C-alpha positions as CSV (number, residue, x, y, z in Angstrom):
1,M,-25.7,-30.3,72.1
2,S,-23.5,-29.9,69.0
3,M,-23.9,-27.4,66.2
4,H,-23.3,-28.2,62.6
5,T,-22.3,-25.5,60.1
6,T,-22.8,-25.8,56.4
7,A,-20.1,-24.3,54.2
8,V,-21.5,-21.8,51.7
9,P,-19.9,-22.2,48.3
10,A,-18.1,-19.2,47.1
11,A,-20.0,-17.1,44.6
12,R,-18.7,-17.3,41.1
13,P,-17.5,-14.0,39.6
14,R,-20.0,-12.7,37.2
15,P,-18.8,-11.9,33.7
16,R,-18.3,-8.2,32.9
17,T,-21.1,-7.5,30.6
18,G,-19.7,-4.1,29.7
19,A,-16.3,-5.4,28.5
20,R,-15.7,-5.1,24.8
21,R,-13.0,-6.5,22.5
22,P,-10.6,-4.0,21.0
23,A,-11.7,-2.6,17.7
24,T,-9.9,-4.1,14.7
25,F,-9.0,-2.5,11.4
26,L,-12.0,-4.2,9.8
27,D,-14.3,-2.7,12.4
28,A,-12.9,0.7,11.5
29,V,-13.5,0.0,7.8
30,A,-17.0,-1.1,8.5
31,G,-17.7,2.1,10.4
32,E,-16.3,4.3,7.6
33,W,-18.2,2.3,5.0
34,I,-21.5,3.2,6.8
35,K,-20.5,6.9,6.6
36,I,-19.6,6.7,2.9
37,R,-22.8,5.0,1.8
38,T,-24.9,7.4,3.9
39,H,-23.1,10.6,2.7
40,R,-25.2,12.0,-0.1
41,G,-22.5,14.4,-1.3
42,V,-20.0,11.6,-1.8
43,L,-22.4,9.4,-3.7
44,L,-23.7,12.2,-5.9
45,A,-20.2,13.2,-6.7
46,L,-19.3,9.7,-7.8
47,L,-22.5,9.5,-9.8
48,A,-21.7,12.8,-11.4
49,G,-18.2,11.5,-12.3
50,V,-19.7,8.5,-14.1
51,V,-22.3,10.7,-16.0
52,V,-19.7,13.3,-17.0
53,T,-17.3,10.6,-18.2
54,V,-19.9,8.8,-20.3
55,V,-21.6,11.9,-21.7
56,A,-18.4,13.7,-22.6
57,G,-17.0,10.5,-24.1
58,A,-20.1,10.0,-26.2
59,N,-20.0,13.6,-27.4
60,N,-16.4,13.2,-28.5
61,S,-17.2,9.8,-30.1
62,S,-20.1,11.4,-32.0
63,A,-17.9,14.2,-33.2
64,N,-15.3,11.7,-34.5
65,A,-18.0,9.6,-36.1
66,N,-19.2,12.7,-38.0
67,A,-15.6,13.4,-39.1
68,L,-15.3,9.8,-40.3
69,R,-18.5,10.2,-42.4
70,A,-17.0,13.4,-43.9
71,G,-14.1,11.4,-45.1
72,E,-11.5,12.2,-42.5
73,S,-9.1,9.6,-41.0
74,I,-9.6,9.0,-37.3
75,G,-7.6,5.8,-36.9
76,T,-8.8,2.3,-36.1
77,G,-9.0,-0.3,-33.3
78,S,-6.9,0.4,-30.2
79,S,-6.1,4.0,-31.3
80,L,-9.8,4.9,-30.9
81,V,-10.1,3.9,-27.3
82,W,-9.1,7.3,-26.0
83,V,-11.8,8.8,-28.2
84,T,-14.4,6.9,-26.1
85,Q,-12.5,7.6,-22.8
86,F,-12.1,11.3,-23.4
87,G,-14.7,12.2,-20.7
88,M,-12.3,11.0,-18.0
89,K,-10.4,14.2,-18.4
90,F,-13.4,16.0,-16.9
91,G,-15.0,13.2,-14.8
92,V,-11.9,13.0,-12.7
93,I,-12.8,16.3,-11.1
94,A,-16.0,14.8,-9.7
95,F,-14.2,11.7,-8.4
96,A,-11.6,14.0,-6.7
97,I,-14.4,16.0,-5.1
98,A,-16.0,12.8,-3.8
99,G,-12.7,11.9,-2.2
100,A,-12.3,15.3,-0.6
101,L,-15.9,15.2,0.8
102,A,-15.3,11.7,2.2
103,M,-12.4,13.1,4.3
104,T,-13.3,16.7,5.1
105,A,-17.0,16.3,6.0
106,E,-16.2,15.2,9.5
107,Y,-13.9,18.1,10.1
108,S,-16.6,20.5,9.0
109,S,-19.2,18.9,11.3
110,G,-16.9,18.2,14.2
111,M,-17.7,14.5,14.1
112,I,-14.0,13.8,13.6
113,R,-13.6,13.9,17.5
114,T,-16.2,11.1,17.8
115,S,-14.3,9.1,15.1
116,L,-11.0,9.5,16.9
117,T,-12.7,8.4,20.2
118,A,-13.9,5.2,18.5
119,V,-10.6,4.7,16.6
120,P,-7.8,6.4,18.6
121,S,-5.1,5.4,16.1
122,R,-5.1,8.2,13.6
123,G,-3.1,6.1,11.1
124,R,-5.7,3.3,11.3
125,L,-8.6,5.8,10.9
126,L,-7.0,7.4,7.8
127,A,-6.3,3.9,6.3
128,A,-9.9,2.8,7.1
129,K,-11.4,5.9,5.4
130,A,-9.2,5.3,2.3
131,T,-10.2,1.6,2.1
132,A,-13.9,2.4,2.5
133,F,-13.8,5.0,-0.2
134,A,-11.6,3.0,-2.6
135,A,-14.2,0.2,-3.1
136,P,-17.1,2.3,-4.4
137,A,-14.8,4.6,-6.3
138,L,-13.2,1.7,-8.1
139,A,-16.6,0.3,-8.9
140,A,-17.9,3.6,-10.2
141,G,-14.7,4.1,-12.2
142,L,-15.1,0.7,-13.9
143,L,-18.7,1.5,-14.6
144,A,-17.7,4.8,-16.2
145,S,-14.9,3.4,-18.4
146,T,-17.0,0.4,-19.7
147,V,-20.2,2.3,-20.3
148,A,-18.2,5.1,-22.0
149,F,-16.5,2.5,-24.2
150,A,-19.7,0.7,-25.1
151,T,-21.5,3.9,-26.0
152,G,-18.6,5.5,-27.9
153,S,-17.6,2.3,-29.8
154,S,-21.3,1.9,-30.9
155,L,-21.3,5.4,-32.3
156,L,-18.0,4.9,-34.1
157,T,-18.9,1.5,-35.4
158,D,-22.1,2.9,-36.9
159,A,-19.9,5.4,-38.8
160,G,-17.8,2.6,-40.2
161,A,-14.9,2.6,-37.7
162,K,-13.4,-0.7,-36.6
163,I,-13.1,-0.9,-32.8
164,S,-13.8,-3.8,-30.4
165,L,-13.2,-4.9,-26.8
166,S,-11.0,-7.6,-28.1
167,D,-8.6,-5.2,-29.7
168,P,-5.1,-5.3,-28.2
169,G,-4.8,-3.2,-25.0
170,V,-8.4,-2.3,-24.8
171,P,-9.3,-4.3,-21.6
172,R,-6.2,-3.0,-19.9
173,A,-7.1,0.6,-20.9
174,L,-10.6,0.2,-19.4
175,V,-9.3,-1.2,-16.1
176,G,-6.6,1.5,-16.2
177,G,-9.3,4.1,-16.5
178,A,-11.1,2.8,-13.4
179,L,-7.8,2.8,-11.5
180,F,-7.1,6.4,-12.6
181,L,-10.4,7.7,-11.4
182,A,-10.3,5.8,-8.1
183,T,-6.7,6.8,-7.3
184,S,-7.5,10.4,-8.2
185,G,-10.2,10.3,-5.6
186,L,-7.8,8.8,-3.0
187,F,-5.3,11.6,-3.8
188,A,-8.0,14.1,-3.0
189,L,-8.9,12.2,0.2
190,A,-5.3,12.5,1.3
191,L,-5.2,16.2,0.4
192,G,-8.4,16.6,2.5
193,A,-6.7,15.0,5.5
194,L,-3.8,17.4,5.0
195,L,-5.9,20.6,4.6
196,R,-8.9,19.6,6.8
197,H,-11.2,22.0,5.0
198,P,-13.5,21.2,2.0
199,V,-13.1,24.6,0.3
200,A,-9.4,24.6,0.6
201,T,-9.2,21.0,-0.6
202,V,-11.4,21.6,-3.7
203,A,-9.3,24.7,-4.4
204,G,-6.2,22.5,-4.2
205,I,-7.8,20.0,-6.6
206,F,-8.5,22.6,-9.2
207,A,-5.0,24.0,-8.9
208,V,-3.4,20.6,-9.5
209,Y,-5.9,20.1,-12.4
210,I,-5.4,23.5,-14.1
211,L,-1.6,24.1,-13.7
212,P,-0.6,21.4,-16.3
213,Q,-2.8,23.2,-18.9
214,I,-0.8,26.4,-18.2
215,L,2.6,24.8,-18.0
216,G,2.2,22.6,-21.1
217,R,2.4,18.9,-21.6
218,D,6.2,18.4,-20.9
219,L,6.0,20.0,-17.4
220,G,2.3,19.1,-16.9
221,R,3.0,15.4,-17.1
222,S,4.7,15.6,-13.7
223,F,1.3,16.4,-12.2
224,P,-1.0,13.6,-11.0
225,F,-4.1,14.0,-13.1
226,E,-2.3,14.7,-16.4
227,A,0.2,11.9,-15.9
228,G,-2.4,9.4,-14.7
229,L,-4.5,9.8,-17.9
230,D,-1.8,7.9,-19.8
231,V,-3.0,4.6,-18.4
232,T,-6.4,5.1,-20.2
233,L,-4.6,4.7,-23.6
234,A,-4.6,1.4,-25.5
235,D,-2.5,2.5,-28.5
236,Y,0.9,4.0,-28.0
237,S,1.4,5.4,-31.5
238,S,-1.1,8.1,-30.5
239,P,-0.5,11.9,-30.7
240,F,0.3,11.8,-26.9
241,G,3.8,10.6,-27.8
242,L,3.8,7.4,-25.7
243,R,6.4,4.8,-26.8
244,D,5.0,1.6,-25.3
245,S,2.7,0.2,-22.6
246,S,5.3,0.7,-19.8
247,T,4.9,4.5,-20.4
248,A,1.3,4.3,-19.5
249,W,2.0,2.6,-16.2
250,S,4.9,5.0,-15.4
251,G,2.3,7.8,-15.8
252,Y,0.0,6.0,-13.3
253,F,3.0,5.6,-11.0
254,I,3.4,9.4,-10.9
255,L,-0.3,9.6,-9.7
256,L,0.4,6.9,-7.1
257,T,3.5,8.8,-5.9
258,W,1.6,12.0,-5.5
259,T,-1.1,10.1,-3.6
260,A,1.3,8.2,-1.3
261,A,3.4,11.4,-0.6
262,T,0.3,13.5,0.3
263,A,-1.0,10.7,2.5
264,A,2.4,10.4,4.3
265,V,2.5,14.2,5.0
266,A,-1.1,14.2,6.1
267,Y,-0.4,11.3,8.5
268,A,2.6,13.0,10.0
269,L,0.6,16.2,10.6
270,I,-2.5,14.3,12.0
271,R,-0.3,12.7,14.6
272,R,0.9,16.1,15.9
273,R,-2.2,18.2,15.8
274,D,-5.6,18.2,17.6
275,A,-8.8,17.2,15.8
């Protein structure tokens, strides 16, 4: 009697359900974006920056409108843009505080360890935080500059001044104002990565803001906030002593240089120290 055996087919290996693809930079940005939009302090600081910029600009525009009605000369067209954007000199502080909170909040709560577990590359994490913050900061900055201009130009026009969005240099000045506010926030974010403490970072922001007022304009223009304000001007025959449009962008380049240098130092230290 013969016996027949049936070959049993080899079982196919089951796919590993727990395997995950490596996190990409966009994944890191998406994670940081969730943190930004759920961080009440960051959002309130950005909102405060918009409000302060608009209200202070409107107050300055109203004062200049009253001066015009009293018979004083306040300029026309492009030279009046800074009158409407004057509030940026104060709103920038709120934007900087927003950037500081976006970076230092996780150090205060200890959540930075969780973030580093999810994104082990510290350079990628820093870049993702900057990218996630830059988008809402730029949007808020553009909102602040355009609303401040619309409000201020309306007040000035009612007093008989001639100012319009179509005046030479005005659109560039409004976009420049948005870039100034957003980049100032990124500078503060980099400073927060360097100092890792909210109080120390805010103190550093105020030091960088106040020192130019003490040192005077010549020396003060080497500081980020003071130099960056040049890009909000549309007319270069103003009392600020600018010669042409390239001077405004050179002022913004000073702000960019401070931001890049602070981020580079922060990155170098982040790689060497524990969370």
